[in-house]
C-alpha positions as a printed Julia matrix, in Angstrom:
422×3 Matrix{Float64}:
 19.14  247.88  111.91
 21.68  245.63  114.69
 20.48  242.71  112.73
 21.38  243.99  109.18
 25.15  245.28  110.93
 25.45  241.65  112.7
 25.02  240.61  108.92
 27.3   242.57  107.41
 29.94  242.11  110.06
 29.74  238.13  109.2
 29.92  238.83  105.44
 32.88  240.39  106.08
 34.5   238.05  108.53
 33.7   235.1   106.1
 35.06  236.64  103.45
 38.4   237.46  105.55
 38.41  233.5   106.3
 38.41  232.97  102.77
 40.87  235.02  101.35
 43.72  233.66  104.51
 42.3   230.04  103.75
 42.47  230.35   99.97
 43.54  233.34   98.07
 46.87  232.56   97.03
 48.53  233.28  100.65
 48.99  236.31   99.03
 49.41  237.76  103.17
 52.4   236.02  103.94
 54.82  238.34  101.65
 57.18  235.16  101.36
 57.82  235.14   97.64
 61.27  236.9    97.74
 63.99  237.0    95.06
 66.12  234.1    96.83
 70.28  234.43   96.7
 70.95  232.37   93.52
 74.41  230.54   92.76
 75.0   230.28   89.35
 77.65  228.02   87.57
 79.95  229.69   86.08
 81.94  227.4    83.83
 83.41  230.79   81.74
 82.0   234.12   81.16
 81.26  233.36   77.55
 78.73  230.51   78.71
 76.43  232.74   80.82
 73.14  234.65   78.84
 74.17  237.6    76.93
 72.04  240.45   78.48
 71.0   243.3    77.72
 68.85  246.41   79.87
 66.99  248.54   78.46
 66.14  252.09   80.35
 63.35  254.53   79.25
 64.08  258.06   80.86
 62.14  261.3    80.81
 63.28  264.04   82.36
 65.61  262.08   85.17
 68.28  263.65   85.72
 68.16  263.7    89.56
 67.78  259.81   89.97
 69.66  258.73   86.57
 73.38  258.64   87.71
 72.25  256.67   90.81
 70.48  254.06   88.68
 73.49  253.64   85.97
 75.77  253.6    88.94
 74.4   250.32   90.07
 73.67  248.73   87.03
 77.42  249.2    85.64
 78.23  248.47   89.1
 76.98  245.02   88.91
 78.41  241.6    89.78
 77.14  239.5    86.89
 80.18  238.03   85.3
 78.05  237.25   81.85
 77.78  240.33   79.22
 75.71  243.16   80.14
 75.2   246.19   77.93
 73.0   249.23   78.83
 70.76  250.99   76.48
 69.39  254.24   78.23
 66.57  255.43   75.36
 66.19  259.64   76.41
 62.88  260.26   76.01
 63.07  263.9    74.82
 63.88  264.78   78.04
 64.46  268.88   79.09
 66.7   268.06   82.14
 70.5   266.89   80.42
 69.17  263.44   81.55
 71.46  261.67   78.82
 74.7   263.92   79.62
 74.16  263.19   83.2
 74.18  259.12   81.83
 77.25  259.83   80.09
 78.88  261.4    82.82
 78.92  258.59   85.12
 79.98  255.81   82.06
 83.09  258.04   82.01
 83.52  258.19   85.64
 83.47  254.35   86.05
 85.45  253.81   82.92
 82.85  252.12   81.11
 82.01  254.13   78.18
 81.94  251.16   76.18
 78.84  249.69   78.17
 76.76  252.07   77.89
 74.54  253.21   74.56
 72.51  255.97   74.86
 69.28  256.93   72.45
 67.36  259.74   71.62
 63.85  258.88   71.67
 61.59  259.81   68.13
 58.28  261.77   69.0
 55.45  259.75   70.24
 53.62  258.4    67.64
 49.37  257.79   67.95
 49.03  254.45   69.67
 51.83  254.08   71.93
 52.11  255.28   75.35
 55.53  257.09   76.74
 57.52  254.56   78.28
 56.79  251.74   75.95
 58.01  253.61   72.9
 60.92  254.09   73.97
 61.36  250.37   75.84
 60.7   249.55   71.71
 63.05  252.26   70.32
 65.69  250.79   73.31
 65.1   247.64   71.75
 65.25  247.81   68.15
 68.8   249.45   68.76
 69.66  246.67   70.36
 68.83  244.76   67.24
 70.23  247.02   64.8
 73.59  246.82   66.91
 73.78  243.29   67.05
 73.81  243.37   63.45
 77.25  245.17   63.43
 78.66  244.66   66.62
 76.81  243.51   69.36
 76.52  239.69   70.86
 72.09  239.0    70.38
 70.71  239.09   73.5
 69.43  236.15   75.08
 67.59  238.51   77.68
 66.06  242.05   77.81
 66.14  243.59   81.35
 64.13  246.1    81.68
 64.3   248.74   84.07
 62.87  251.86   84.94
 65.11  254.91   85.6
 64.68  255.53   89.22
 65.64  252.18   90.73
 68.85  251.55   92.48
 70.25  248.15   91.78
 71.69  245.8    94.64
 74.91  244.7    93.17
 73.59  240.96   92.68
 69.99  241.68   91.62
 70.57  240.88   87.66
 72.71  237.94   88.57
 70.3   236.42   91.01
 67.15  237.14   88.17
 69.42  235.6    85.82
 70.13  232.19   87.77
 66.37  232.52   88.65
 65.18  232.19   85.19
 67.85  229.72   83.95
 67.89  227.39   86.62
 63.95  227.38   86.52
 63.56  227.4    83.3
 61.48  230.82   83.51
 60.19  233.15   80.64
 60.04  236.08   82.52
 61.31  237.03   86.41
 60.51  240.33   87.3
 60.82  241.72   91.43
 58.45  244.63   92.63
 61.5   245.95   94.1
 61.52  247.85   97.34
 59.72  251.09   97.72
 60.22  254.47   99.18
 59.59  253.62  102.86
 60.57  257.19  104.82
 57.78  259.98  105.6
 54.91  259.67  107.57
 52.9   259.23  104.43
 54.81  256.73  102.92
 54.72  254.5   105.94
 51.04  254.65  106.19
 50.53  254.18  102.13
 53.07  252.1   100.7
 53.08  249.04  102.27
 49.06  249.28  101.64
 50.01  249.45   98.47
 52.35  246.36   98.23
 49.69  244.71  100.25
 46.75  245.34   97.91
 48.78  244.63   94.74
 49.32  241.06   96.28
 46.36  240.68   97.15
 44.45  241.77   93.58
 47.82  239.33   92.11
 48.26  236.59   94.31
 52.35  235.56   93.88
 52.34  232.13   94.41
 48.99  232.03   91.89
 51.47  234.01   89.46
 54.44  231.65   89.72
 52.27  228.71   89.05
 52.28  227.61   85.63
 48.67  226.35   86.09
 47.03  228.82   87.45
 46.23  232.12   84.72
 46.96  234.92   87.04
 49.63  237.22   85.35
 51.21  239.68   86.68
 54.66  241.62   86.79
 56.73  244.66   88.43
 57.45  247.12   85.66
 60.37  248.66   87.54
 62.34  245.54   87.1
 61.58  242.63   84.33
 64.42  239.92   83.26
 62.35  238.96   79.66
 64.03  235.87   77.65
 64.45  237.55   73.54
 62.51  234.68   72.32
 59.51  234.91   74.8
 59.23  238.64   73.78
 59.46  237.72   70.0
 56.26  234.98   70.33
 54.03  237.41   71.99
 55.05  239.99   69.23
 57.17  242.31   70.63
 56.48  245.08   73.07
 53.92  246.61   70.07
 51.59  243.87   71.33
 50.96  246.03   74.39
 51.71  249.29   72.62
 48.72  251.06   74.11
 48.1   250.18   77.55
 49.06  252.4    80.89
 49.95  248.68   83.33
 52.17  247.58   81.19
 53.7   245.46   83.29
 50.76  243.39   84.24
 50.04  243.1    80.38
 53.34  242.09   79.08
 53.17  239.15   82.12
 49.74  237.92   80.49
 50.63  238.26   77.0
 53.93  235.83   78.13
 52.04  233.69   80.11
 49.04  233.25   77.89
 51.03  232.18   74.92
 50.65  228.87   74.05
 46.73  229.53   75.5
 45.14  230.91   72.58
 45.6   234.17   74.57
 46.64  237.07   72.91
 48.74  239.98   74.37
 47.0   243.2    72.87
 46.54  244.9    69.93
 43.68  244.42   67.21
 41.51  241.94   66.5
 43.25  241.42   63.26
 46.76  241.36   65.17
 45.06  239.04   67.64
 44.11  236.35   65.49
 47.34  236.13   63.3
 49.02  235.4    66.74
 46.7   233.26   68.09
 47.16  231.23   64.68
 50.99  232.02   64.73
 50.74  230.09   68.56
 48.56  227.02   67.06
 50.96  226.32   64.32
 53.71  226.64   66.34
 52.84  225.01   69.28
 54.58  226.61   72.15
 53.75  225.61   75.49
 52.72  228.43   78.31
 54.77  230.89   78.99
 56.65  230.33   82.88
 57.21  233.62   84.68
 57.84  234.13   88.64
 57.13  237.4    90.44
 58.63  238.15   93.92
 59.53  240.99   96.14
 62.96  242.1    96.67
 64.75  243.51  100.22
 67.91  244.75   98.25
 67.1   246.69   94.98
 65.23  250.02   95.77
 62.68  252.66   94.12
 64.37  255.7    94.63
 60.96  257.45   93.14
 59.79  259.57   96.38
 56.27  260.37   97.34
 56.54  262.65  100.38
 53.19  264.14  100.68
 49.69  262.31  100.75
 49.07  264.18   96.71
 52.09  262.66   95.46
 50.83  258.97   96.29
 47.23  260.04   95.57
 48.17  261.12   91.94
 50.23  257.76   91.74
 47.47  255.55   92.65
 44.59  257.85   90.45
 46.65  257.66   87.85
 45.94  254.06   86.76
 43.03  252.98   89.31
 40.23  252.96   86.91
 42.38  251.49   84.43
 42.85  248.43   86.18
 38.78  248.1    86.01
 38.9   248.73   82.76
 37.03  252.03   82.66
 33.8   249.98   83.7
 31.41  252.19   85.85
 30.69  248.8    86.97
 33.44  247.1    88.48
 34.16  250.91   90.25
 30.89  250.13   91.91
 31.52  247.07   92.8
 34.91  247.79   93.77
 33.46  250.93   96.36
 31.08  248.17   97.85
 33.82  245.43   98.04
 36.06  247.61   99.52
 33.62  248.89  102.42
 32.8   244.96  103.24
 35.62  243.87  103.46
 37.64  247.0   105.45
 35.11  249.55  106.7
 32.49  247.41  108.01
 33.99  245.5   110.87
 35.75  248.79  112.61
 32.26  250.49  112.16
 31.09  247.93  113.71
 33.04  247.8   116.85
 32.17  251.51  117.43
 28.09  251.07  116.59
 28.61  248.03  118.92
 30.0   249.99  122.25
 27.52  252.68  121.35
 24.36  250.44  121.6
 25.86  248.26  124.06
 25.31  245.55  121.6
 28.42  243.15  122.44
 27.5   240.5   119.57
 28.19  243.23  117.58
 31.17  244.67  118.9
 33.07  241.43  119.13
 32.16  239.96  116.07
 33.72  243.37  114.44
 36.76  243.51  116.23
 37.66  239.46  115.55
 37.1   240.89  111.67
 39.57  243.7   112.34
 42.02  241.53  114.08
 41.91  239.12  111.03
 42.73  241.87  108.77
 45.4   243.1   111.24
 47.25  239.79  111.39
 46.93  239.91  107.77
 48.79  242.79  106.86
 51.56  242.62  109.83
 53.5   240.47  107.3
 54.09  243.49  104.97
 54.26  245.73  107.18
 57.15  243.99  108.78
 58.89  243.76  105.37
 59.16  246.78  105.24
 59.75  247.81  109.08
 57.13  249.69  110.12
 55.8   250.22  113.59
 53.63  247.31  114.09
 50.96  249.53  115.24
 50.3   250.82  111.51
 48.64  246.83  110.88
 45.31  248.26  112.97
 45.47  251.26  110.4
 44.53  249.19  107.8
 40.77  250.28  107.36
 41.38  254.07  107.78
 44.02  253.51  104.44
 41.85  251.51  103.13
 39.33  254.42  102.88
 41.8   256.44  101.69
 42.38  254.52   98.45
 38.79  253.85   97.83
 38.58  257.45   97.3
 41.73  257.37   95.34
 39.81  255.06   93.19
 36.75  257.06   92.85
 39.34  259.75   91.81
 40.6   258.19   89.26
 37.42  257.36   87.64
 36.54  261.23   88.15
 39.62  262.17   86.29
 39.05  260.19   83.85
 35.38  261.06   82.63
 36.69  264.16   82.74
 39.33  263.8    80.3
 42.49  264.23   82.85
 43.07  260.32   83.39
 47.06  258.73   82.63
 48.95  261.87   82.9
 52.14  261.55   83.65
 55.67  263.2    82.83
 53.74  265.96   81.11
 51.74  263.42   79.04
 48.0   262.72   79.38
 46.84  259.95   77.3
 43.7   259.56   75.55
 41.08  257.66   77.69
 40.42  254.25   76.0
């Protein structure tokens, strides 16, 4: 038994050495939106931006979000399209009040959302209606946008966020720029679990790989995405990913894959058509960038274990493509990578086997060091880095619960809607 335990710990140690050395330096948390300088000759020379906000029952947060958008220091043209997704809490009224209070009603366009058609997720249907409204208004009075700024209704943007996003996109010729905004980290449960959520996301999609045009890894953070209008059109618009629940990564993947024979979603016939169009137009691969933000932040509170649990369980099994085999592999992988080492330390001390205890401790210290940059980024107590195995155990249970919800027909529940299993 001791030999088996030692072998598992050595395997875990080898995996961590490999992750730290060869897995895109995901643990460094150093891909951050830098302060860029826009070279302004005149405001008219800057890209035209239209922000699209899907909002469903966001009366508590929409005032702060909209105020932060309307007060952006971006010197170019910015119009905000808020799609009221059949809210019952007067979200649109609060939004309109903010625009008038700031004396900027001409910049805000409120769209009353239509009922959700089959085959669409609610958020993507709202975004698509916002984009269609932009196109319609362009025909009469609005400048044709160069970029769409897709943002959630619970994000408070730093006053220079859009300016930095546009600068990043223009100066590096990017089709899509996205930042994972600073998630709320105030309650004890948020401090324990939220930094790990970001850590696991970076491990799943190493940002350096996402930002390399030579690596197929693609991801984005749906709360804050700036996308070139032509790039969105080339992948077939929002309709191309209309059924996805993890829509941000699907959008990034579609943009990055264009020109490589990749398809952005939809049915087989639509995919063949997009592939044919891509080949005939000889488009180059899309260039995307994903980083962290220290200033723009999410207002969405997750004060209890239950709220965080529901947030993760809503899409965790979706991330695994609803595959029982991938689920089993994930459960075994999480156990091997995060749980074997601390269990080995305990067993080694109990058995008096110092080789097992020492090897387990070294592995535990490696994962702690890997987690420290994320803990520092969120300004949490450093001792929380030692809790990563316990945190990983909770996330493993959330993933298992996500699969159970899917099998029970309760997957994808959000804002009063439960989406059918795909």
